[in-house]
Phi, psi and omega in degrees: 000138182263159175237114187261136172248126177271136179232136174225129177239126180239137176208169182290159179299332180283358184257029179305314180298319178293319177298322177299323180293321177293318181296320178300316177297315182302316183301328182262359184273161176298343178294334185266049182296337181266357178071035180292147174254153178305319181301324178297321182288322183296335180294343183278358180291138174221160179228161176267354178234183184275356181258147175284137179297149183268053176203161171271140174221119178231153179177184179174182177251135186232132185279132174053055177283112181276171184297325180296316179293320178301312181295323178295316178299312179301315180298316180295321177295314181296329185259001178292159183271074184283137173287319181234075184300335180292348180257006181271130177226128175242124178246128175239115184237098179287153177298326178238128180105183185277150174283155174235133176242124183241127166244167182283357176256339182200158173239131182244120174224105187307321182296316182292326181288332181287335184283000000 
């Protein structure tokens, strides 16, 4: 039985180069066991209105994401050269346990805040 972690990364349209740096790391990481390309992920965007959202949104489900890979992804997102860091949002939602939402100004983890 697998344990899937959902990841979603959102950034401004002007942050293509920083997103490319994260994508380059992703392509070579153990998370990319299926060999997905960024273009494959972008096809999954949908909207509730007739306009395309004015941001990049990429993500997917990843099997057995360990703490080291999770921390590496978070570090790379935090340290990328973002043009508009205030518009960067990383969501990590494990199949088991609490979700984590990271912006470059704050990290939100409901379990940790309650203690």
